[in-house]
TIMI-14592 format. One record per residue (C-alpha): x, y, z. Coordinates in pm, 1 decimal. Each point is the difference from the previous one (the first is absolute). Layout:
{{X Y Z}}
...
***
This chain:
{{0.0 0.0 0.0}}
{{147.7 334.4 -106.0}}
{{32.2 264.5 269.6}}
{{-156.8 344.1 -39.4}}
{{263.1 261.3 -85.6}}
{{71.4 239.3 290.1}}
{{-74.2 302.8 -217.6}}
{{-354.1 -122.7 -59.2}}
{{-72.3 6.7 373.3}}
{{128.0 355.7 18.9}}
{{-224.4 102.6 -289.9}}
{{-302.3 -162.4 163.7}}
{{71.8 182.8 326.4}}
{{31.2 325.2 -191.6}}
{{-332.5 -60.5 -175.4}}
{{-174.9 -74.3 330.6}}
{{139.3 311.1 166.9}}
{{-82.4 234.7 -288.1}}
{{-343.1 -147.5 -69.6}}
{{-199.2 235.7 221.8}}
{{188.7 322.1 -80.6}}
{{-20.9 -56.2 -376.1}}
{{-371.9 -72.3 11.1}}
{{-44.6 320.9 202.0}}
{{199.2 184.9 -264.2}}
{{-234.3 -144.6 -264.2}}
{{-296.4 154.6 180.9}}
{{191.2 327.7 22.8}}
{{62.4 -18.5 -373.9}}
{{-373.3 -49.9 -61.0}}
{{-83.2 305.8 208.7}}
{{266.2 212.5 -170.0}}
{{-130.4 -100.4 -341.3}}
{{-368.8 47.7 89.6}}
{{-6.1 330.9 185.1}}
{{105.3 229.6 -289.0}}
{{-252.8 -169.3 -230.1}}
{{-295.0 -4.3 237.8}}
{{80.1 358.6 108.3}}
{{103.8 169.7 -324.5}}
{{-29.4 347.3 152.3}}
{{250.0 -69.5 275.4}}
{{310.6 213.2 46.6}}
{{301.3 -63.6 -223.4}}
{{203.9 -124.1 294.2}}
{{-244.0 -288.8 37.9}}
{{83.5 -122.3 -349.4}}
{{370.2 47.3 60.0}}
{{-20.6 -190.9 327.5}}
{{-194.6 -278.8 -165.7}}
{{256.1 -26.6 -277.2}}
{{283.4 -11.0 253.6}}
{{-176.6 -273.3 196.4}}
{{-53.4 -204.2 -317.1}}
{{366.4 12.6 -92.2}}
{{100.1 -65.8 361.3}}
{{-212.6 -315.5 13.6}}
{{141.8 -113.1 -333.1}}
{{353.4 57.2 133.7}}
{{-79.5 -209.1 310.1}}
{{-121.7 -288.6 -215.0}}
{{305.3 35.3 -224.5}}
{{229.3 -25.4 303.9}}
{{-198.2 -300.2 121.8}}
{{42.1 -173.3 -334.7}}
{{373.3 78.2 -4.9}}
{{48.3 -139.3 351.5}}
{{-196.3 -316.5 -77.7}}
{{201.8 -47.4 -317.0}}
{{323.7 47.3 194.4}}
{{-106.4 -255.4 264.2}}
{{-104.2 -258.8 -257.5}}
{{265.0 -267.6 -57.3}}
{{-123.7 -49.7 -358.6}}
{{-60.4 345.9 -137.8}}
{{-100.8 -96.8 -353.1}}
{{-251.5 -247.2 136.8}}
{{-140.1 270.4 229.4}}
{{-48.0 233.7 -295.6}}
{{-171.9 -274.9 -198.2}}
{{-231.1 -83.4 289.5}}
{{-96.4 364.5 69.6}}
{{-55.9 162.5 -340.3}}
{{-290.1 217.0 117.8}}
{{205.8 151.4 281.8}}
{{282.0 80.7 -241.0}}
{{-244.0 144.5 -253.6}}
{{-172.6 209.7 265.9}}
{{328.5 157.1 105.6}}
{{111.2 55.3 -360.2}}
{{-323.7 151.5 -133.2}}
{{30.9 348.0 150.9}}
{{356.6 25.8 -133.3}}
{{-114.1 -52.3 -357.7}}
{{-212.5 312.2 0.4}}
{{-93.0 202.1 309.5}}
{{-377.7 -18.8 -45.1}}
{{-235.8 -21.8 295.9}}
{{-186.4 -285.7 -166.8}}
{{318.6 -203.4 -18.7}}
{{64.5 65.6 367.4}}
{{-358.6 -106.4 62.1}}
{{52.8 -331.1 -179.0}}
{{327.4 -59.0 182.1}}
{{-163.2 75.0 335.6}}
{{-276.4 -249.2 -71.6}}
{{247.2 -270.3 -99.0}}
{{224.8 53.9 300.0}}
{{-286.7 13.4 250.1}}
{{-149.3 -316.9 -146.3}}
{{333.0 -180.3 18.0}}
{{53.5 85.2 365.8}}
{{-360.0 -95.9 82.1}}
{{59.1 -343.7 -150.2}}
{{311.3 -45.3 212.0}}
{{-190.9 98.1 315.0}}
{{-253.2 -281.5 -24.6}}
{{64.1 -318.9 192.1}}
{{-161.4 -265.5 -218.2}}
{{-68.2 -34.8 -369.6}}
{{-375.4 42.2 40.7}}
{{38.0 310.2 215.7}}
{{264.4 132.2 -237.2}}
{{-227.0 -37.8 -300.4}}
{{-301.2 149.6 176.7}}
{{203.4 294.9 126.8}}
{{151.9 60.4 -340.6}}
{{-334.9 -13.1 -181.9}}
{{-177.4 223.5 251.7}}
{{285.3 249.4 4.2}}
{{23.5 -0.4 -378.2}}
{{-372.7 66.3 -38.3}}
{{5.8 286.0 249.4}}
{{320.4 146.9 -140.5}}
{{-113.0 -16.1 -361.9}}
{{-336.2 150.9 86.0}}
{{153.2 287.3 196.3}}
{{298.4 79.7 -218.2}}
{{-190.2 -61.1 -322.8}}
{{-258.2 252.9 113.6}}
{{264.9 254.1 95.5}}
{{195.2 -47.0 -321.9}}
{{-298.4 33.6 -232.8}}
{{-127.2 300.2 197.1}}
{{336.0 172.5 -32.9}}
{{4.3 -61.0 -374.1}}
{{-364.4 61.1 -87.6}}
{{-62.6 301.5 219.4}}
{{206.7 221.2 -230.2}}
{{-168.7 -121.0 -319.0}}
{{-260.9 241.7 -147.5}}
{{-218.9 -295.0 -103.4}}
{{60.7 -204.6 313.1}}
{{-295.7 -113.3 208.8}}
{{198.1 -148.6 290.3}}
{{46.2 313.6 208.2}}
{{-56.2 -111.9 360.5}}
{{154.8 -269.4 215.3}}
{{-337.8 -171.4 38.3}}
{{-40.6 -19.8 -377.7}}
{{352.1 -140.7 -28.3}}
{{-65.7 -271.1 261.1}}
{{-327.0 -96.4 -171.5}}
{{171.1 -19.7 -338.7}}
{{290.3 -205.2 137.7}}
{{-236.0 -244.3 171.3}}
{{-214.1 -57.8 -310.6}}
{{313.8 -32.0 -212.8}}
{{176.3 -247.6 231.4}}
{{-310.6 -217.6 22.2}}
{{-36.3 19.0 -382.4}}
{{-356.5 130.6 37.1}}
{{60.6 325.4 -186.2}}
{{-331.0 186.9 15.5}}
{{136.7 264.5 -233.7}}
{{-129.5 297.3 199.1}}
{{359.2 106.1 64.7}}
{{292.9 -56.2 -231.3}}
{{349.4 144.2 -46.9}}
{{50.0 234.4 -293.5}}
{{380.1 38.4 -1.7}}
{{252.0 -244.2 -136.3}}
{{169.8 -52.4 335.0}}
{{-336.7 -47.8 167.2}}
{{-88.2 -272.6 -248.3}}
{{334.2 -166.8 64.2}}
{{-88.4 -1.7 369.9}}
{{-338.8 -147.1 -88.8}}
{{163.2 -284.8 -191.4}}
{{226.7 -70.5 293.5}}
{{-292.8 -6.4 242.5}}
{{-198.6 -228.9 -229.9}}
{{280.0 -252.4 -29.3}}
{{77.0 20.7 370.6}}
{{-367.4 -40.0 86.3}}
{{-34.2 -310.8 -215.5}}
{{313.0 -150.9 155.1}}
{{-109.9 78.2 355.5}}
{{-349.8 -134.6 -60.1}}
{{156.5 -322.3 -124.2}}
{{220.9 -21.9 307.4}}
{{-293.9 72.9 231.5}}
{{-213.8 -263.9 -170.6}}
{{280.0 -255.0 17.7}}
{{64.2 84.2 366.0}}
{{-367.4 -45.8 90.5}}
{{-15.2 -327.3 -193.5}}
{{317.4 -122.2 172.2}}
{{-151.8 85.8 338.8}}
{{-314.8 -198.8 -73.1}}
{{204.4 -292.6 -130.3}}
{{216.6 5.9 313.9}}
{{-314.5 -3.5 214.0}}
{{-136.3 -298.2 -192.5}}
{{335.4 -176.8 26.4}}
{{6.2 51.8 376.8}}
{{-354.6 -132.7 31.1}}
{{86.7 -303.0 -213.7}}
{{313.3 -62.3 202.9}}
{{-199.0 19.9 323.1}}
{{-263.4 -236.0 -139.4}}
{{266.2 -245.7 -112.1}}
{{163.8 18.9 342.9}}
{{-330.1 -73.7 170.5}}
{{-70.2 -286.4 -240.3}}
{{344.1 -149.2 65.5}}
{{-54.9 30.1 376.1}}
{{-338.6 -175.1 -29.6}}
{{154.3 -278.6 -210.4}}
{{276.7 -41.6 255.3}}
{{-250.8 -18.5 285.9}}
{{-209.8 -250.2 -196.1}}
{{305.9 -220.4 -55.8}}
{{86.0 16.9 368.5}}
{{-356.5 -96.8 97.0}}
{{10.7 -296.7 -236.4}}
{{333.1 -111.3 143.2}}
{{-137.1 26.8 353.2}}
{{-305.4 -201.2 -98.6}}
{{219.0 -267.8 -153.8}}
{{215.7 -16.7 313.6}}
{{-310.4 -12.5 218.9}}
{{-149.8 -278.2 -211.2}}
{{324.6 -195.8 12.2}}
{{26.3 43.6 375.9}}
{{-362.6 -108.4 47.0}}
{{52.9 -311.2 -214.4}}
{{308.1 -100.2 198.3}}
{{-192.3 43.9 324.8}}
{{-277.9 -226.4 -114.6}}
{{246.7 -269.7 -109.7}}
{{165.4 3.9 342.9}}
{{-328.0 -76.7 186.0}}
{{-37.1 -394.8 54.1}}
{{-309.1 -187.0 -110.0}}
{{-247.1 -74.7 279.2}}
{{35.2 -351.9 159.2}}
{{-258.7 -275.1 -66.0}}
{{-247.0 -137.6 253.6}}
{{125.6 -156.0 323.8}}
{{333.2 163.0 -47.0}}
{{89.7 -214.0 -300.7}}
{{184.3 137.2 -286.3}}
{{-171.3 108.7 -312.5}}
{{-141.9 -280.5 -208.5}}
{{51.5 -260.8 279.7}}
{{-309.3 -168.4 132.7}}
{{-21.3 -107.9 361.3}}
{{6.3 -376.4 62.2}}
{{-319.6 -173.7 88.8}}
{{-31.8 -125.9 350.9}}
***
């Protein structure tokens, strides 16, 4: 059996220790991204502070990725196993757009949420729930930021944006609200594809839960059936032993003696 490399233990300890702070930074990133959009008439310093927080959170995740890569004994394997984390850190460097920082924040927060879960089922449920909430929130904010400035845009309030994102993610698409800009339509395509994928994962997760329940019930029924069969076999064995013991007892009892104390089949002599 191959031993775990020492560097892997150090990386796991680092991931456990930074789990809470990085998730808190993800929430801070969400607030910094949302406030200037929900409050467009806020002071300029609010936007500047939000932008500084966004880049600060990205820098923290970049440092985290660099440390984890340094602590990994097999660095190329680590990069192959964590492509989303690498992509999330690299995206804002390609072009400093807020939407790219938004995508990177979503990817990084989702990755750390998956690491936080204890079991596979909890990990999947946490990831799906967090992805749905994150896509709904950030999709609404992104489309509102883009469409609010369009002369023909009809998504002008945060409530309209949330309604549009929800109908788009669930592939209902009532058509009462729709993006009119090119970037808004790109966001719509992304939400559609993400919604279809998440609905498939949710459906599969629910089906897997029902199947696991049925499997547990079948296993319990089989266990009870096996216990009953074992008890039945034991009862039969006890009956057989009891019957054998009873037969031996009867064979050990002597036949009653004949008249006048003579033996069986012996007639008494005439006088």
